[in-house]
N, C-alpha and C positions, 0 to 999 in steps of 0.2 A: 427867117426866124431861127433861133438859137434852139437845139433838140430842148432842150428842158427850159422853157416859158412858162408865164404864169398861168398858163390855160393847159398845163400838160396834164393828162389821162384825161381832161374834162371833157364830154362833147358835146356838152348841150349850153346852152344859157341860164336853162336852168343850175346844171350842176356848177357852173361856173360861180354864180350868186352865192349857191349854197355852200359851198368851197369857202368863198373869200370873206363873206360875211358871216359866217356862223361857225366855220372849222378852223382857219389858219391860227387865230390869232389865240386858239388856247392853247393854253399850258401843256406841258406833256407831266403824267404821273407812270414811268416806268416801273411798274410790279411785277416783273422777271426778268433779269437778265443775268450774265454772267462777268460783267466787268468789273475785273478785282479794287477790292476796295481800298488795297494799296496802293494803288496806282493814285487814286483819287486822294488818299491820306496823304500822299509826298506832293497833290499836285504835279504828277508827272509831265514832263517836256519830250516830247517824242525828238530823236531825229530826224526821220524821214518818212516817206509814207510805205517803205519795206517795214517798219517798225509797228506803226500806227493802223496801217491797212490790211495788210496780208498776214501777219506772225498771229498764229493761233485759226483762220478763216479756214475750216476745213468746204465749205462751199466753194470759194476760188480752187484752194487745190482739187478739188474733184475736177474743174472745170480746166486747169491747166494739164491736171494727167489725159483728160480725155483730149487734149491739143497736144498731146505728145511732148509735151516738158517733162523732163530727167526731176527725178525727186529731189534733188539737192538743189534746186530751184523751189521748189515746194516748203517742206518740212527740214531742207537740209542744211549744209553749209556754203552754200551760195553766197557772194556778197549780195550785201542789202541792194544795189541800184541793179543786177544784174537778175535780181528775182522782179524784182519792179520792171523790169524791161520784158522780162516773158511773161508777166501778167500784163504789159502793154500788147506784146503779140498775141493772145490769147483774149482780149478784148472783142476785138472784130469779130472773133467767132461764136461771140455769144449771143449774137443776134435772136431774139424771141424767147432767149435765157433770161429772168428777172435780174440778172448779174449786170445786164449791160444798162438796164434803166437806172437801179441802184449806184452804179459805178459814176455814172452822170450825173446821179441827184447829189449824190455827195460831192463831189466836186466842184458841182456850181454852189451849194448850199454852206460848204468848208470855206472854199477858197474863190467864189466867183467864176471857176474855169469853163467857160462856155466850149473848149475845145474838145471833139473828140479823139480818146484817149486810144492810141495805135502807137505802133514802132515808131511810124514818121514823126510825132508829137510828145514822144515818151521823155525826151531829157530837155524841152520847155517844160513839161508839166512838172517834172522831178526838180528843176531850178527852183520855179516858182512856189510850188508845196514847200520846200525847204526853208526856203526864208519865213514865209507864214508860219512854218511850225515851230520857227525859234520864238515868235512874241507869246506873249502870256494870253494872250486871247484863244489860242489855239491849245496850251495848257489843259489838264483836266477841268478845274474851275471854269476855266474860262469857255468851254464848249457846251459844259453846264445851264451856264448864265446864259448863254447865245442863245438856246434852246428853251429857254424857262421851262428848266427840268426841275420841278415842285418836288420830286424826290425819285430815288433810286433803292430796286432792292435788289442786291446781290445774292447768289447762291451760295449758300454754306453749309459745311461738314459740321455736325455736335462738336467733334476733336478741333474743330477751326479758335485759336485763340481769344480771336475779336478785338484784338490790340486795335489793328486800324480802323475798325468799326469807334472803338472808344474816343483813339484821336482825330475822326473825324467829328464827333459829336462835341468834341472841346472846343474844335476850328472855328472859325467866322464865316464858314461856307454858307451860303444861303438857301443851296437845295440839302434837302436832308436823305440820309442814305441810311438804310436798314439793311441787318440781314435777312438771309430766309432759313428756315432749319430744313434741312435736307438730309434725313437720317437713312438716306438707303443704305450705305454699308453695313448697319447693323443688321442687313436681312441675309446678307451672304455667306450664310452656314453651308452653303455648297461649297465655299472655297476655303478652308480650312487656314492656311497660312496668312491667306490675306486678311481674312476676318480676324485671325486672331492678332495678326500686326496691328490692328486698326483698333481692338480693342485696348490692347497695350496704351495707343494713343488717348483713346478714351478715359482710360484709367488715371492718365498723367496730369491731362488739361483738366479732368472734375478732382483729381486729388483722392481717389479713392481706389479701394483693391475689388478687380470683377472676378468672383470666382462662383457666385450661383446667377441664376436668373433675376435673381431680384436684386442683385446688384446692377447688374444690366441696365435694369430698369431705373433703378435708384441714379444712377449715374447720368442717363439721358434725358431722364424729367429735372435732373438737375441744369442740365445745358439747356432746357425748352427753356427753364426760367430765366438763366441769364441771357437767353437773344430776345428775351419779352424784354429785360430789363433795359435793353438796347434801344426797342423802340419795333423790333421785331413783329409780324403782327400776320405773317404769312409762312407756310411749310410748303414743303414741294417732293413731289416723289415723280422719278423717271422710270418707269417700270414697262414692261411689255404687255400688262395686260394686269387687275387688277388682283389678288390673293384674297381668297374668300374660302377656303378650305376649312370644315370640322377640324377642332384637334385641341384647343384650351389649352390652359399652362402648365400641366401636368406634360404634357406632349411637347410643348415649347423648352421646358425645361429637362427635360430628358435628350433633347434637340442641343440645346445648349453645353451640355455637361460635358456629351462626345464629341461636338467641336472643338471645344476647348480643351481636350485630350487629343484632339488632330484627326477624328473619324468626320468625313467630310456626310455630312444630309444628304439622304436619298432627295429623288425632284420630289414626294411625298411629303415626305420629312421638312422638305424647305419650303413647301407650300404652307404647310401647317404653323411652320413657326413666321415665317412671313404675315400669316392670316393674321398670327393672335399680335403680333406687333402692330401690326397696322389698325387694329382697333382701339391698341391702347395711344396710338398717337392720334387717332379721332378724337378718341376720349379729352386726351390733353388739350387740344386745338379748339373743341367746343366749348370745355370750360375757362379758356384763356382767353376766349373772344375771336382767338384766328381765323384766316379764311385760308382750307386747304387745296393746294394743286396737284392737281396727277395727269403726269404727262404718260400718255399709255400708246403703246403700237409700233415704237422703233424697235424692229431688231439690228442691235450693234455689232457691232468688229467681228464681222463676213470675214475677211478676208483674215486667217490665220498668221499667214507670211507678216503681212505688214503691220497687223496690231503685235506682234511678236517684236517686231525692228522699232516700230512708230509707238504703242503705244495708244490708249483709247481717246475719241476726240480726234481724228487724224481723215476724215472723210471716209471710212468706210462702213457705214451703216445706212440700212435701207428699210423702207415701210414694210412691216411685221405682217402677218396674214394671221394671227389666231381670232379664233371667237371671242368677242368682247363684251355682249351684252349680259349674259346669265353672271359672270362673275361681279362684274361693276354694279349692276343692280340689286346681287347679292350682298356687297358689303354697303352697300348706299343703304340698304334697307335693315342690317343688322344695328347700326350707329342709330338708324331713327328708330328702330324699335325699342333702343335701349333711352332715346329720346337726349342724345346727344352726337348729332348730326351738325356736324360745324357748316358755314360759310363753305361752298368749292368752285373751282372752276376746274371743267373735264377739258382737256387738251387731245384733240385726236389728231393722228397719224396719216391713217387709211381711209383716201375720198370716200370707201367703198361706207364707212362707217360713220358718215356725217350725220345722216337722218334717225341713223340709232342714240349716237349721242344726244342727239335735240330732241328728240321723244322722252329718252331716260330720265333727263332732267328735269321735263315736266311733271315726271312720278312722284316728287320728295321736295318740290315746292311746298310749303306749310302755311303758306300769308302770313309768317310771322316779319319778312325782308322781302322788300322789291327782290326778285332776281336771286332770290338766297344761293341756288344753285345754278350755275351759268357754263353754258357751252363758249370753251374759249374761242377767240381769233385763228385762224388756219397757223399751222405749228410747223417749223422745220420744213419739211419738202413740200408744205403747203402752205407756207407763208408770202405765196406770189399773188398777182393778181386775178390769177382764176380761181386758185385754191381761197382767197378771201372771198372771192363772190359765191363761192360755193359755201361753206360756212355762213356767210353772210343770208343766203338764200334758203337754206336749211332752219336755219333759228328764226326766219322770220316769220317760214310757215308753218310751222308749230308750236313755238313761242312767241317772246317777246324780245325782237331786237332792240326798242326803244330801251328796254334793262341791263342790254349789253355794257359789259365795262370796258371794250374796246380793244387798242394794240398794244403791242408791248415789243421790246426790240427782241428779245432773244440772244442777247450777242455779245461778245467778246471785246468788241471793236468802240471806242469811243466816237468813231464817225458813222454808226448807227442808227443815230438819233432820228435823222431824215424817214426813216420807214416809219415812223408815226405820220409822215405828211403824206407817204406815199397811201398807205391803209386809208387817210382822210377825203385823198381823193377820188379813190378807188369807189370808198361808200360812199361822197357825195356824188360819184360820177352813177352810180346804179343807180341811185335814189332817186337824182335829177332825173336819169331819163322816164322813169315811171311816172314822174310827177306830168313831162311832157308828154307823155300817152295819155293821159288822162285816169292813169289808173290807180294813182295816190292825190289827193287836191291841192291845188298852186293857194296855198295856206302857208306861207314862209317861217309864221311864227310857230304855226306846227311843225311842220318837216324841220325847221332851224333848227327848232328850240331842240328835238330828238338829236339832231345832228350834232349839233355842241356838246349835251348829253355825256353821247357816246365817247366823245374827243376825250373829255377829262373829267367833268362831276361824275357820271355813274361811280366809275371808280375809287374818287375822293372817298364819295359817299359810302361803297358796297365795302372798300378795305379797312378802313377805320383807321387810317394810316395820317400820325400827325403831317401836316405837310408845309408846315411853318418850324423855323429851328425857335426851338423853347432855351433860350441863354441864360434861364435861372435853373434848369434841369441840375442835380446832383450831379455827380462823378459817379458812375458807377462802373463796378469791380468789373472785368471781363471773365476773370477766373475762379 
């Protein structure tokens, strides 16, 4: 039997039935990814596995470094085949790491390869995949079509001009592709050179002069509206923890003025400024009917030498250990008191805090929308089988799993869509085992209906994204 077979990860007859009858055929709504919109706009054709599979994948880079692979074969100037061969030497050493399962699931689903990747099979797999990558089926549009991806949400800075999104909107692509508003750079007044450079870019894309705090808010609001015009219905923040420090507009304006002159904000001033902007962003999202995503708890760029040499998102981030609950509920409460709490998805990066997040969301469900505040699926260091089960169990025990908006890829690779299948198999196996033990009723319509909704319908209904192309939509100016 092949390693990746029809009942992979499905350890009971009920799990197999739930997956094959209720989960497998559901389309994908990938509401959080880091896929480059340019690659979709240009229907990019990738040359080889190094280009589509290894570039930008810090999960693989971390494993390769741990296996003694030199940096030139990770982020460096090594030749494409040499990089792939270094990865092939690493894969057999990843047993019990989810990378082993993901690697072979992706080889099977995209290329119908049953071979286990190793140094011995690398050449055959390289040649076979190169032939297939030259076909339209493995250009970006072909991949989106094959996996029945109804919509993809990319992650975009307010200074991005959105031209590629406009190009996609004007194309005949059946998958809807939307930007996601991620204004984290606006908060970084503790780093004046970087922040002022970003403000200059914002001035250019918004075609305004930013001299005061009000100017900054106006420019960001303009970009928020431009994103909305292109179908954006989600914002996102990647933060160590929520900012919810009292300060108000006057304090934020003073921080703005000093940072514009090149003076770095103190930790307290930074928190006050960020808190002020985060409240503004929450109000805008609520007024526009958006869903706000908060990715909390990552400690980034821990290795100074490698950060300076390689930059961010290179595989030197870890789980953070900050207290989360007080600031999180304070932020939610401030928005709720103003009656401007938007729909939200909260992602946790520290397994210690799973029940903290799962119970916090229950304090702010207001009866207006099923699952208005979501505990997002296992994220980053927790987006593997065990981490997914922890998240599912915490949500089930203190909330409503049945209202979950399910999985996403959170990936820069177009080969990552099988992560949805991986999640669905884990979900069906977990629920199916409880049916077999009599902990849940053996009612396939009831249990299977919940599975089906978690796979797609809940996200479709909750996020209010248009998932079918509107060929009659007017052209939207991105700048």
